[in-house]
TILOVEX-25305 format. One record per residue (C-alpha): residue number from 1; y negated, z negated, x negated. Coordinates in Angstrom, 1 decimal. Layout:
BEGIN
NUM Y Z X
...
//
This chain:
BEGIN
1 -42.9 -147.0 44.5
2 -42.0 -144.9 47.6
3 -43.9 -145.7 50.8
4 -42.1 -145.8 54.1
5 -44.6 -144.0 56.3
6 -44.1 -143.8 60.0
7 -44.1 -140.2 61.3
8 -47.1 -139.3 63.5
9 -46.1 -137.2 66.6
10 -48.1 -134.7 68.6
11 -46.9 -136.2 71.9
12 -44.6 -139.1 72.8
13 -43.0 -139.4 76.2
14 -40.9 -142.1 77.9
15 -38.4 -140.6 80.3
16 -36.6 -142.3 83.1
17 -32.9 -142.5 83.8
18 -31.2 -139.1 83.2
19 -27.8 -140.1 84.8
20 -26.3 -136.9 83.5
21 -28.8 -134.6 85.2
22 -28.7 -132.0 82.4
23 -30.5 -129.2 84.2
24 -33.4 -131.4 85.3
25 -33.6 -132.8 81.7
26 -34.0 -129.3 80.3
27 -36.5 -128.3 82.9
28 -38.5 -131.4 82.1
29 -38.5 -130.5 78.4
30 -39.9 -127.1 79.3
31 -42.5 -128.6 81.6
32 -43.6 -130.9 78.7
33 -43.7 -127.9 76.3
34 -41.5 -130.2 74.2
35 -41.4 -129.3 70.5
36 -38.6 -131.3 68.8
37 -40.3 -130.9 65.4
38 -43.5 -132.4 66.5
39 -42.9 -134.6 69.6
40 -40.8 -137.7 70.4
41 -38.9 -138.8 73.5
42 -38.0 -142.4 74.4
43 -35.3 -142.8 77.0
44 -35.0 -145.6 79.5
45 -31.1 -145.6 79.3
46 -28.4 -144.6 81.8
47 -28.0 -141.3 79.9
48 -24.8 -140.6 81.9
49 -23.1 -141.1 85.3
50 -23.7 -139.4 88.6
51 -25.4 -136.2 87.6
52 -23.8 -132.7 87.3
53 -23.2 -132.7 83.5
54 -22.9 -136.0 81.7
55 -21.1 -134.5 78.7
56 -23.8 -132.0 77.7
57 -26.6 -134.5 78.5
58 -25.0 -137.0 76.1
59 -24.6 -134.3 73.4
60 -28.2 -133.2 73.9
61 -29.5 -136.8 73.6
62 -27.4 -137.4 70.5
63 -28.6 -134.2 68.8
64 -32.2 -135.0 69.4
65 -31.6 -138.6 68.2
66 -30.0 -137.3 65.0
67 -33.1 -135.3 64.1
68 -35.4 -138.1 64.9
69 -36.9 -136.6 68.0
70 -35.5 -139.1 70.4
71 -34.7 -142.9 70.8
72 -32.8 -144.3 73.7
73 -32.1 -147.8 74.9
74 -28.7 -148.6 76.6
75 -28.4 -149.0 80.3
76 -25.6 -150.4 82.5
77 -24.0 -147.0 83.0
78 -23.9 -146.5 79.2
79 -22.2 -149.9 78.8
80 -19.7 -148.8 81.4
81 -19.1 -145.6 79.5
82 -18.4 -147.5 76.4
83 -16.1 -149.9 78.2
84 -14.1 -147.0 79.7
85 -13.8 -145.4 76.3
86 -12.4 -148.7 75.0
87 -9.8 -148.9 77.8
88 -11.5 -151.9 79.5
89 -12.4 -150.0 82.7
90 -10.8 -147.1 84.4
91 -13.0 -144.0 85.0
92 -15.2 -144.6 88.0
93 -14.5 -142.0 90.7
94 -18.3 -141.8 91.5
95 -19.2 -141.1 87.9
96 -19.0 -137.6 86.6
97 -18.0 -138.7 83.1
98 -14.3 -137.7 82.9
99 -15.0 -134.7 80.8
100 -16.5 -136.9 78.1
101 -13.1 -138.6 77.4
102 -11.2 -135.3 76.9
103 -14.0 -133.7 74.8
104 -13.1 -133.1 71.1
105 -16.3 -135.0 70.1
106 -15.6 -138.0 72.4
107 -15.2 -140.6 69.7
108 -18.2 -139.3 67.8
109 -20.4 -139.5 70.8
110 -19.3 -142.9 72.0
111 -19.3 -144.4 68.5
112 -22.9 -143.2 68.2
113 -23.7 -144.6 71.7
114 -22.6 -148.1 70.9
115 -25.0 -148.2 67.9
116 -28.1 -147.7 70.1
117 -30.6 -150.5 70.9
118 -31.2 -152.4 74.1
119 -34.9 -153.0 73.4
120 -37.5 -151.0 71.5
121 -41.2 -150.8 70.9
122 -42.4 -147.3 71.6
123 -45.9 -148.3 70.3
124 -48.0 -151.4 69.6
125 -48.8 -151.7 73.3
126 -45.4 -151.2 75.0
127 -41.9 -152.5 75.1
128 -39.0 -150.5 76.6
129 -35.7 -151.8 78.1
130 -33.5 -150.4 80.8
131 -34.0 -153.0 83.5
132 -36.9 -155.1 82.3
133 -37.6 -158.5 80.7
134 -37.2 -161.7 82.8
135 -40.3 -163.8 83.4
136 -39.2 -166.8 81.4
137 -38.7 -164.7 78.2
138 -41.4 -163.9 75.7
139 -41.3 -160.3 74.5
140 -40.6 -161.4 70.9
141 -37.8 -163.6 72.1
142 -36.3 -160.8 74.2
143 -36.3 -158.6 71.0
144 -34.2 -161.3 69.3
145 -31.8 -161.6 72.2
146 -31.4 -157.9 72.3
147 -30.6 -157.9 68.6
148 -27.7 -160.3 69.3
149 -26.3 -157.9 71.8
150 -26.9 -154.9 69.6
151 -25.0 -156.5 66.7
152 -22.0 -157.2 69.0
153 -21.9 -153.6 70.2
154 -22.3 -152.1 66.8
155 -19.9 -154.5 65.1
156 -16.1 -154.8 64.8
157 -14.4 -152.9 67.5
158 -11.8 -155.6 68.1
159 -14.5 -158.1 68.8
160 -16.3 -155.6 71.1
161 -13.1 -155.1 73.0
162 -13.0 -158.9 73.6
163 -16.6 -158.9 74.7
164 -16.7 -155.9 77.1
165 -14.4 -157.4 79.9
166 -16.7 -160.5 80.0
167 -19.8 -158.4 80.8
168 -18.6 -157.7 84.3
169 -18.7 -161.1 85.8
170 -21.4 -161.6 88.5
171 -21.9 -165.3 87.6
172 -25.5 -166.2 88.2
173 -26.1 -169.1 85.9
174 -29.7 -169.6 84.8
175 -30.7 -168.9 81.2
176 -30.5 -171.5 78.6
177 -31.0 -171.0 74.9
178 -28.1 -173.4 74.4
179 -25.7 -170.8 75.9
180 -23.2 -169.4 73.4
181 -20.5 -166.8 73.0
182 -19.6 -164.3 75.7
183 -21.5 -166.2 78.4
184 -24.7 -165.8 76.4
185 -24.2 -162.1 75.7
186 -23.3 -161.4 79.3
187 -26.5 -162.9 80.5
188 -28.6 -161.1 77.9
189 -26.9 -157.8 79.0
190 -27.5 -158.6 82.7
191 -31.2 -159.2 82.1
192 -31.8 -156.1 80.0
193 -29.6 -153.7 81.9
194 -28.9 -154.9 85.5
195 -31.8 -157.1 86.6
196 -33.8 -156.4 89.8
197 -34.4 -159.7 91.5
198 -34.5 -163.2 90.0
199 -35.8 -166.6 91.1
200 -38.5 -168.6 89.3
201 -35.8 -170.0 86.9
202 -34.6 -166.6 86.0
203 -31.3 -166.8 88.0
204 -30.3 -163.3 88.9
205 -29.4 -161.8 92.3
206 -27.2 -158.7 92.1
207 -26.7 -157.4 95.6
208 -30.2 -156.2 96.4
209 -30.9 -152.6 95.4
210 -33.3 -151.4 98.0
211 -37.1 -150.8 97.9
212 -39.8 -153.5 98.0
213 -40.3 -153.1 101.7
214 -36.9 -154.4 102.5
215 -36.0 -158.0 103.2
216 -35.0 -159.9 100.0
217 -32.8 -163.0 99.7
218 -34.8 -166.2 100.1
219 -36.3 -167.5 96.8
220 -35.9 -164.2 94.9
221 -38.5 -161.7 93.9
222 -38.5 -158.6 91.8
223 -38.6 -159.8 88.2
224 -42.0 -158.2 87.6
225 -43.6 -160.0 90.6
226 -43.5 -163.4 88.9
227 -46.9 -162.4 87.4
228 -46.4 -163.3 83.8
229 -49.1 -161.8 81.5
230 -47.8 -159.8 78.6
231 -49.4 -158.4 75.5
232 -47.1 -155.4 75.8
233 -46.6 -153.4 78.9
234 -42.9 -153.4 79.9
235 -41.6 -149.9 80.6
236 -38.3 -149.8 82.5
237 -35.9 -147.6 84.6
238 -32.8 -148.7 86.4
239 -34.3 -149.3 89.9
240 -34.2 -145.9 91.6
241 -35.4 -147.2 95.0
242 -38.8 -147.9 93.4
243 -39.2 -144.1 92.9
244 -41.2 -144.9 89.8
245 -44.1 -146.1 91.9
246 -44.7 -149.5 90.3
247 -47.6 -149.2 87.9
248 -49.6 -152.3 86.9
249 -51.4 -153.6 83.9
250 -48.1 -155.2 82.8
251 -45.3 -153.0 83.9
252 -44.4 -149.3 84.6
253 -41.3 -148.2 86.5
254 -39.9 -144.8 85.4
255 -36.7 -144.2 87.3
256 -37.7 -141.6 89.9
257 -34.3 -141.3 91.4
258 -33.6 -137.9 89.9
259 -29.9 -138.1 90.5
260 -30.5 -138.9 94.2
261 -32.7 -135.9 94.7
262 -35.9 -137.6 93.6
263 -37.9 -136.9 90.4
264 -37.2 -137.0 86.7
265 -40.2 -138.8 85.3
266 -42.0 -138.5 81.9
267 -44.7 -141.0 80.9
268 -47.0 -139.8 78.1
269 -47.7 -142.8 75.9
270 -51.1 -141.7 74.7
271 -52.8 -141.5 78.1
272 -50.2 -142.8 80.6
273 -50.1 -139.3 82.2
274 -47.1 -138.6 84.4
275 -45.2 -135.3 84.4
276 -42.2 -134.8 86.8
277 -39.6 -132.3 87.8
278 -37.4 -132.3 90.9
279 -33.9 -133.7 90.8
280 -32.7 -130.6 92.6
281 -32.0 -127.4 90.6
282 -34.8 -124.9 90.9
//
């Protein structure tokens, strides 16, 4: 009988939102002394969008994934890239993604992308999603909800084409496990890839993108401020204004705002050590 043994890595790192910052990504790999035969990267999602080279960033991420040196979750910008590929959305002028759609390997890259997860366990102490996990979800339930969304993205393309337009409503209904169909999948996607603020019932607020020192809408808090104890620490990106400064027993923010001139952040799983490079080219 063949045993399925999990590979042991020299170092494992969780890296914040790349956003197409290809040069910063490669400088960070150098700073980590990253060895793709011995080390492993976990990405927070938003592989592409506003940076200088989304195409080569996506190619690099896929290549490392194909050899088992990288795992990524999907972020809201990755969903948008898939929706644009499927003709659901036009290319966003602010996103530097146009070259992806004329590249000879476009379909290969985007088909690979739609098969990536929305939630993963980097180790037995952590869970990683792009935006976080709402306070009223247990981590094990979030894993199941993420699986529903993953199956929809990786499944029949005609069904995916029907789903994608429904993911862009800003409806703010509270979560109920009785929800079905596109409404259910939209809310799962919003929690895992777009969430910043919510109320005590888990109802989302989409307009606030600022830092924690700014005035928030009445009744809403950052999702991680509802003080729900977790057995796993939640690692997340998405919220650049936090500058990767939120670090508690239960959560760790990792989007350092690289694409806005901040930092690209790597979090070493073994000892929680942080390594950064500047978002500006050296």
